[in-house]
C-alpha positions, 0 to 999 in steps of 0.5 A, spaced: 500 500 500 505 504 501 509 502 495 503 504 491 502 511 494 509 512 492 509 510 485 502 514 484 506 520 487 512 519 482 508 518 476 504 525 478 511 529 479 513 526 472 507 528 469 508 535 471 515 535 469 513 532 462 507 537 461 511 543 463 516 541 458 511 541 453 508 548 455 515 551 454 516 548 447 509 551 445 511 558 448 518 557 444 514 556 438 517 548 437 510 545 436 512 538 434 516 537 440 511 540 444 506 535 442 511 529 443 511 532 450 504 533 451 502 526 448 507 523 453 504 527 459 497 524 457 499 517 457 501 518 464 495 521 466 489 520 461 484 524 465 488 530 465 483 535 462 488 541 461 493 536 457 487 535 452 486 542 452 493 544 451 494 538 445 488 541 441 491 548 442 498 546 440 495 543 434 491 549 432 498 553 433 501 548 428 496 549 423 495 541 423 487 543 423 484 536 422 488 533 428 486 539 432 479 538 430 479 530 431 483 531 438 477 536 440 472 531 439 475 526 443 476 531 448 469 533 448 467 526 448 470 525 455 469 532 458 462 534 454 461 539 459 467 543 458 466 550 454 473 551 453 474 545 448 468 547 444 471 554 444 478 551 441 474 547 436 470 553 434 477 557 433 480 551 429 473 551 424 474 558 423 481 558 421 479 552 416 473 557 414 468 552 416 464 558 419 457 554 420 460 549 424 464 554 428 458 558 430 455 551 432 461 550 436 461 557 440 453 556 441 455 549 445 461 553 448 455 558 450 450 553 452 456 550 457 458 557 460 454 563 458 458 567 463 464 568 458 464 575 454 469 572 449 464 567 446 459 571 444 464 576 441 467 571 437 460 568 435 458 575 433 464 576 428 462 569 425 455 572 424 458 578 421 462 574 416 455 571 414 452 577 414 447 576 419 447 583 422 442 582 427 445 576 430 451 579 431 447 585 435 444 580 439 451 577 441 454 583 442 448 585 447 450 578 450 457 580 451 455 587 454 451 584 459 457 580 462 462 586 461 459 593 461 465 596 462 468 595 455 467 601 450 469 597 444 463 592 445 458 598 445 462 601 439 461 595 435 454 594 436 453 602 435 456 601 428 451 595 427 445 599 429 448 604 424 448 600 418 441 597 420 439 605 420 437 604 428 439 611 429 436 611 436 440 605 438 446 607 435 446 614 438 445 610 445 451 606 444 455 611 441 454 615 448 456 609 452 462 608 448 464 615 449 462 615 457 467 609 457 472 612 452 472 620 452 478 621 447 476 617 441 475 622 436 471 617 431 466 616 436 464 623 436 464 623 429 459 617 428 455 619 434 454 626 430 452 622 424 447 618 427 444 624 430 444 628 424 441 622 420 436 621 426 434 629 425 438 632 431 440 639 429 445 639 434 449 634 431 454 639 429 457 639 436 459 632 436 463 633 429 466 639 432 469 635 438 471 630 433 475 635 429 478 638 436 480 631 438 484 630 431 479 627 427 482 628 420 
């Protein structure tokens, strides 16, 4: 019994040594060597979810996308509730220009963990590639509900409202973006443009603010 305990501890320390070597090689951009170490680590601890994630991630960086997809699917079969695995798979699918499947993978990631704004942002980007503007607006709204202090989210949603001629919504979002980032010249310009198209006679005030901040 005591010997068994020591063997287990020894295996644990060997795993961490090998895993860390794999991560170090990843950080150096030596992806094939990284994968060799990571697969060895996985053989030592087959239930290590972080090793599964690392192997999938390194395959993505190594541009061995089909291997990455295959490994993500194996990992998901073992850990079906882990949102990050779906997100990694989505990113690989996006790099392969398989936008429909990438969107589905991000949807699964959101289903498993709807508290991560980045999942909504990346799904919004996919929807824009498919020209689904309203869908992208909805996803930026999801991201904003999680992170209300990131001005770019309001800015991006404002621009989409502007494209759809939802000028009142565009105005609201540009004002919020300016509140969070008051030195960004083009926000005032776009706010002025939204106001002008909405029939606001005071729109020129924001054009002037944009010029003062250095918008050429």
